Residue frames relative to the residue before (quaternion, step in Angstrom):
aa qw qx qy qz dx dy dz
M 1.0000 0.0000 0.0000 0.0000 0.00 0.00 0.00
A 0.4832 0.6742 -0.4399 0.3442 3.61 1.20 -0.20
K 0.6535 0.5373 -0.2973 0.4426 3.57 1.12 -0.68
E 0.5564 0.6854 -0.3792 0.2771 3.57 1.08 -0.65
A 0.6153 0.5560 -0.3636 0.4243 3.61 1.02 -0.59
N 0.6980 0.4749 -0.2643 0.4663 3.60 1.16 -0.51
V 0.5371 0.6289 -0.4102 0.3845 3.61 1.22 -0.09
K 0.1535 -0.7809 0.6033 0.0508 3.53 -0.65 1.21
L 0.1169 -0.8197 0.5605 0.0165 3.56 -0.70 1.12
T 0.4257 -0.6675 0.5500 0.2659 3.54 -1.13 0.77
K 0.6979 -0.4521 0.3389 0.4401 3.56 -1.30 0.18
F 0.6783 0.4841 -0.2952 0.4673 3.60 0.91 -0.89
E 0.6290 0.5245 -0.3320 0.4681 3.58 1.04 -0.77
L 0.6258 0.5262 -0.3321 0.4703 3.59 1.06 -0.72
E 0.6218 0.5314 -0.3403 0.4639 3.60 1.04 -0.73
I 0.6426 0.5096 -0.3118 0.4797 3.56 0.99 -0.88
M 0.6672 0.5008 -0.2977 0.4641 3.57 0.93 -0.93
E 0.6006 0.5516 -0.3611 0.4524 3.62 1.02 -0.72
S 0.6445 0.5104 -0.3161 0.4735 3.57 0.98 -0.84
L 0.6823 0.4847 -0.2870 0.4660 3.55 0.92 -0.91
W 0.6268 0.5179 -0.3438 0.4698 3.61 1.00 -0.72
A 0.6503 0.5155 -0.3158 0.4600 3.59 1.02 -0.77
L 0.7310 0.4300 -0.2302 0.4772 3.58 0.99 -0.83
G 0.4313 -0.6876 0.4742 0.3412 3.59 1.10 -0.61
S 0.7096 -0.2500 0.1845 0.6324 3.55 0.69 -1.12
A 0.0884 0.8147 -0.5589 0.1273 3.55 -0.98 0.85
S 0.5136 -0.5991 0.5181 0.3298 3.51 -1.38 0.28
V 0.6926 -0.4385 0.3570 0.4478 3.57 -1.31 0.17
R 0.6545 0.5234 -0.3119 0.4476 3.60 0.91 -0.93
E 0.6666 0.5004 -0.3070 0.4593 3.60 0.88 -0.89
I 0.6426 0.5085 -0.3177 0.4771 3.57 1.02 -0.80
Q 0.6439 0.5226 -0.3205 0.4578 3.59 0.93 -0.89
E 0.6908 0.4832 -0.2797 0.4595 3.59 0.90 -0.90
Q 0.6048 0.5578 -0.3453 0.4515 3.59 1.22 -0.41
L 0.5915 0.5817 -0.3623 0.4248 3.60 1.19 -0.49
P 0.6401 -0.5455 0.3694 0.3953 3.62 -1.14 0.61
E 0.5292 -0.6868 0.4112 0.2813 3.55 -0.82 1.06
R 0.6606 0.5479 -0.3207 0.4006 3.59 0.92 -0.85
K 0.8001 0.1601 -0.1127 0.5670 3.61 1.12 -0.49
R 0.2297 0.8060 -0.5085 0.1974 3.54 1.13 0.71
P 0.3403 -0.7477 0.5327 0.2033 3.59 -0.76 1.04
A 0.6543 -0.5051 0.3909 0.4050 3.54 -1.31 0.30
Y 0.6695 -0.5071 0.3758 0.3916 3.54 -1.26 0.55
T 0.6893 0.4956 -0.2903 0.4416 3.60 0.84 -0.98
T 0.6063 0.5433 -0.3495 0.4638 3.59 1.13 -0.61
V 0.6593 0.4917 -0.2981 0.4845 3.56 0.93 -0.93
Q 0.6307 0.5427 -0.3251 0.4494 3.57 0.99 -0.86
T 0.6492 0.5187 -0.3107 0.4615 3.60 0.94 -0.90
I 0.6695 0.4917 -0.2987 0.4700 3.59 0.90 -0.91
I 0.6382 0.5244 -0.3272 0.4590 3.58 0.98 -0.80
Y 0.6505 0.4980 -0.3175 0.4774 3.59 0.97 -0.78
R 0.6295 0.5141 -0.3321 0.4788 3.61 1.06 -0.69
L 0.6444 0.5164 -0.3139 0.4686 3.57 1.00 -0.83
E 0.6194 0.5330 -0.3312 0.4718 3.55 1.11 -0.72
E 0.6450 0.5202 -0.3089 0.4668 3.59 0.99 -0.86
K 0.6765 0.4910 -0.2799 0.4721 3.58 1.05 -0.79
G 0.4788 -0.6780 0.4326 0.3521 3.57 1.21 -0.40
A 0.4396 0.7096 -0.4446 0.3249 3.58 1.24 0.32
L 0.7808 0.0546 -0.0376 0.6212 3.57 1.23 -0.51
R 0.1825 -0.7810 0.5863 0.1141 3.55 -1.27 0.21
R 0.4972 -0.6052 0.5263 0.3309 3.53 -1.30 0.44
V 0.1682 -0.8088 0.5559 0.0920 3.55 -0.86 0.92
K 0.7932 -0.1117 0.0608 0.5955 3.57 1.16 -0.49
K 0.3063 -0.7191 0.5880 0.2082 3.51 -1.35 0.09
I 0.0840 -0.7694 0.6327 0.0236 3.54 -0.90 1.02
G 0.7924 -0.0516 -0.0248 0.6073 3.56 -0.32 1.26
N 0.7779 -0.2518 0.2202 0.5320 3.56 -0.66 -1.12
A 0.6220 0.5828 -0.3260 0.4088 3.58 1.25 -0.25
H 0.2929 -0.7213 0.6037 0.1716 3.54 -0.96 0.97
I 0.2532 -0.7432 0.6010 0.1494 3.55 -1.07 0.79
F 0.1581 -0.8016 0.5754 0.0369 3.56 -0.83 1.08
E 0.0697 -0.7632 0.6379 0.0751 3.53 -1.27 0.47
P 0.5498 -0.6295 0.4263 0.3460 3.60 -1.08 0.62
V 0.2657 -0.7127 0.6246 0.1768 3.53 -1.20 0.65
V 0.6904 0.4186 -0.2420 0.5380 3.54 1.06 -0.85
T 0.3750 -0.7207 0.5348 0.2322 3.57 -0.91 0.88
R 0.6343 -0.5173 0.4127 0.3997 3.55 -1.25 0.45
K 0.6528 0.5346 -0.3090 0.4388 3.57 0.93 -0.94
A 0.6658 0.4956 -0.3019 0.4689 3.61 0.93 -0.88
A 0.6530 0.5084 -0.3131 0.4659 3.60 0.97 -0.82
H 0.6654 0.4884 -0.3019 0.4771 3.59 0.94 -0.86
R 0.6181 0.5398 -0.3422 0.4577 3.58 1.02 -0.77
R 0.6403 0.5242 -0.3227 0.4594 3.59 0.98 -0.84
V 0.6518 0.5067 -0.3150 0.4682 3.61 0.93 -0.86
V 0.6551 0.5042 -0.3096 0.4698 3.59 0.93 -0.87
D 0.6409 0.5225 -0.3240 0.4596 3.60 0.94 -0.84
E 0.6549 0.5028 -0.3069 0.4734 3.58 0.98 -0.84
L 0.6456 0.5155 -0.3120 0.4691 3.57 1.00 -0.83
L 0.6496 0.5048 -0.3159 0.4726 3.58 0.96 -0.83
D 0.6215 0.5376 -0.3373 0.4593 3.59 1.00 -0.79
F 0.6338 0.5430 -0.3142 0.4524 3.55 1.03 -0.85
F 0.7462 0.3669 -0.1904 0.5218 3.58 1.13 -0.74
G 0.7147 -0.4869 0.2546 0.4327 3.56 1.09 0.68
G 0.6113 -0.6137 0.3356 0.3703 3.59 1.22 0.23
T 0.7144 0.3929 -0.2688 0.5128 3.60 1.20 -0.10
P 0.5336 -0.6463 0.4417 0.3202 3.57 -1.04 0.72
R 0.5442 0.6608 -0.3966 0.3316 3.61 1.11 -0.61
S 0.7101 0.4377 -0.2804 0.4749 3.62 0.81 -0.93
L 0.6091 0.5349 -0.3480 0.4709 3.58 1.12 -0.60
M 0.6621 0.4961 -0.3019 0.4736 3.58 0.93 -0.91
A 0.6181 0.5398 -0.3447 0.4557 3.60 1.02 -0.76
Q 0.6323 0.5246 -0.3233 0.4696 3.58 1.03 -0.80
F 0.6439 0.5179 -0.3146 0.4670 3.58 0.98 -0.85
V 0.6543 0.5060 -0.3092 0.4693 3.58 0.97 -0.86
E 0.6772 0.5114 -0.2919 0.4411 3.58 0.87 -0.98
T 0.7228 0.4152 -0.2518 0.4918 3.59 1.02 -0.70
G 0.5096 -0.6754 0.4035 0.3484 3.58 1.27 -0.04
R 0.4862 0.6768 -0.4260 0.3523 3.59 1.24 0.26
L 0.7125 0.3423 -0.2302 0.5675 3.57 1.29 -0.16
T 0.1533 -0.8155 0.5565 0.0425 3.54 -0.59 1.19
L 0.6760 -0.4681 0.3815 0.4224 3.53 -1.33 0.17
D 0.6202 0.5348 -0.3367 0.4647 3.59 1.07 -0.70
D 0.6153 0.5355 -0.3382 0.4692 3.58 1.06 -0.77
L 0.6662 0.5070 -0.2982 0.4586 3.58 0.91 -0.93
R 0.6415 0.5187 -0.3248 0.4626 3.59 0.97 -0.81
E 0.6466 0.5113 -0.3114 0.4728 3.55 1.01 -0.84
M 0.6411 0.5151 -0.3189 0.4711 3.59 1.04 -0.77
E 0.6210 0.5400 -0.3439 0.4522 3.59 1.02 -0.75
V 0.6401 0.5155 -0.3183 0.4724 3.57 0.98 -0.84
T 0.6580 0.5051 -0.3032 0.4691 3.59 0.93 -0.90
L 0.6590 0.5040 -0.3102 0.4642 3.60 0.93 -0.88
A 0.6418 0.5170 -0.3239 0.4646 3.59 0.97 -0.81
R 0.6476 0.5110 -0.3146 0.4696 3.59 0.99 -0.83
L 0.6659 0.5025 -0.3034 0.4605 3.58 0.92 -0.89
E 0.6369 0.5187 -0.3200 0.4721 3.59 1.01 -0.79
S 0.6431 0.5219 -0.3116 0.4658 3.55 1.00 -0.86
E 0.6568 0.5020 -0.3027 0.4744 3.58 0.97 -0.87
K 0.6277 0.5347 -0.3260 0.4624 3.57 1.05 -0.79
L 0.6628 0.5020 -0.2969 0.4696 3.58 0.95 -0.92
D 0.6378 0.5265 -0.3203 0.4620 3.57 0.99 -0.86
A 0.6667 0.4969 -0.2993 0.4679 3.58 0.95 -0.91
A 0.6511 0.5061 -0.3137 0.4707 3.59 1.00 -0.82
T 0.6386 0.5228 -0.3220 0.4639 3.58 1.00 -0.80
E 0.6560 0.5008 -0.3045 0.4756 3.57 0.97 -0.87
A 0.6590 0.5038 -0.3097 0.4648 3.58 0.93 -0.89
G 0.6438 0.5177 -0.3115 0.4694 3.57 1.04 -0.78
A 0.6519 0.5045 -0.3091 0.4743 3.55 1.00 -0.83
D 0.6475 0.5110 -0.3149 0.4696 3.58 0.98 -0.83
A 0.6655 0.4935 -0.3010 0.4722 3.58 0.95 -0.90
G 0.6384 0.5260 -0.3212 0.4611 3.58 1.02 -0.80
A 0.6549 0.5048 -0.3082 0.4705 3.57 0.96 -0.82
A 0.6587 0.4970 -0.3080 0.4735 3.58 0.98 -0.84
D 0.6478 0.5156 -0.3152 0.4638 3.57 1.01 -0.81
A 0.6457 0.5117 -0.3126 0.4728 3.57 0.98 -0.86
A 0.6447 0.5126 -0.3202 0.4680 3.59 0.97 -0.80
G 0.6490 0.5181 -0.3105 0.4625 3.58 1.03 -0.77
R 0.6676 0.4926 -0.2956 0.4735 3.58 1.03 -0.80
E 0.5941 0.6005 -0.3591 0.3967 3.54 1.07 -0.72
G 0.7666 0.3514 -0.1841 0.5049 3.57 0.97 -0.82
A 0.7164 0.4104 -0.2565 0.5026 3.63 1.19 0.15
T 0.1407 -0.7534 0.6342 0.1020 3.56 -1.22 0.56
R 0.4823 -0.6521 0.4999 0.3037 3.55 -1.21 0.49
V 0.0364 0.7656 -0.6407 0.0441 3.54 -0.95 0.96
G 0.8522 -0.0576 0.0150 0.5198 3.57 -0.60 1.13
G 0.7167 -0.4658 0.2561 0.4515 3.61 0.97 0.80
S 0.7159 0.3563 -0.2751 0.5337 3.62 1.18 0.04
R 0.5243 -0.6354 0.4643 0.3252 3.55 -1.20 0.43
E 0.0179 -0.7820 0.6231 -0.0013 3.49 -1.02 0.79
R 0.4449 -0.6989 0.4924 0.2666 3.60 -0.89 0.84
R 0.4056 -0.6828 0.5565 0.2440 3.52 -1.04 0.86
R 0.3041 -0.7291 0.5764 0.2091 3.54 -1.00 0.74
K 0.2628 -0.7816 0.5509 0.1286 3.54 -0.92 0.91
């Protein structure tokens, strides 16, 4: 999974991966049938894309049933989406501010969206503080335990013998 952050996927490859993420593991035919009927590509087209995804390391063959290979995703949905967001941010100068301004200007970002984001940010900050507090408490307890069994001698720590 270390490689997954480096896998760059096209829009069509992401559609194929969405089908595979929904199915868990599947054959080329099952993935093709999962795609929207009105714009469903030919079996051979899906097969070609799946083989390309395999070469990129985004998915892998896990078994063969008859003539059909069964594939499963290697790249997680979250990692793939993170990569797309990172690329989009890079396109807008690397900061979310200019991207958000574009969303506001085009009307794709509403006040309700912003309020929901504020709630999410507050929750994440709270979780971060809780984790830091726990880590500090754990470190303090470990430090206290270390001091309990040690005394200072000549500016360095030395263990007391019991």
